[in-house]
N, C-alpha and C positions, 0 to 999 in steps of 0.2 A: 898813226895820227897824233896830228898835232896838239900841243898842251897851249892852254891858254895861259899866259902868267899874269894877266888883269883880272883874273878873276874876281868879281867884287864880292862873292861869296853867296850870292842868289837869295839874301835875308836871311840866313839860319844865324840871327842869333836870338835872346830873350824878349829883345824887344819887338820884333815881327813874329814870331810867335804871338806873345800875349795881346798883340795887334789884331791879328788872324784871330785868335781862338776867341777874344769878345766878339769880334764882328760875327764869325759865325754861330757863336750862341742865342747872340741876339737875333740873328735871321731865323734861326729854328725856330724858338719861341716866339716870336713873331709872327711867321707862319703858323705854328700850331693857332694861337692865338686869333689867326685870322680866322683859319678852318672854323673855329669853333664858337666864333660871332662875339670874341672877347675884345672889345675895343680899345679900353682904360688900357690891358694888357698888349695891345699891337701898338701903343702909341707909346706905352714905359720901352717896350724892346726898341721899338726905332732909337731912341734917345742914348739908351744901351749901346746900340749898335753903332752909333756916331762918334759915341764917347771912346769907342777902339781907336779913331785915326789918333786923338791927343796922347793918349796910354801910349800909344806907340813911340809917338815923337818926345815924349820927356821921358820914356826909359834911353830913347837913342841918347838924349841929350843928358842922360846921366851916366852913361857910360856902356850900357848894355847892350848898345848896336853893334853891327857889324866894327871889327878893330877896336871898338869902345876901349878904357881901362877897365873896365869889370867883367869883360866878354872873356868866354873860356879860349876862342879861338882870335886871335891876333892877327889877320890875314894879312 
């Protein structure tokens, strides 16, 4: 099997894991709230879910992305 030397790391970084975790928690809480008809919590979880994207971007800019200065594995 050939080895891909241009492997970008597939998002294995603090920034990506944080963003995905925030989004997953927001969706899970929002689903629970929707199921039990808790409209304010549905909207709060929607906002929380959307905030996962800027959190990942800010962490990447801070050096926690793939190949970042503060990242453990510099690909």
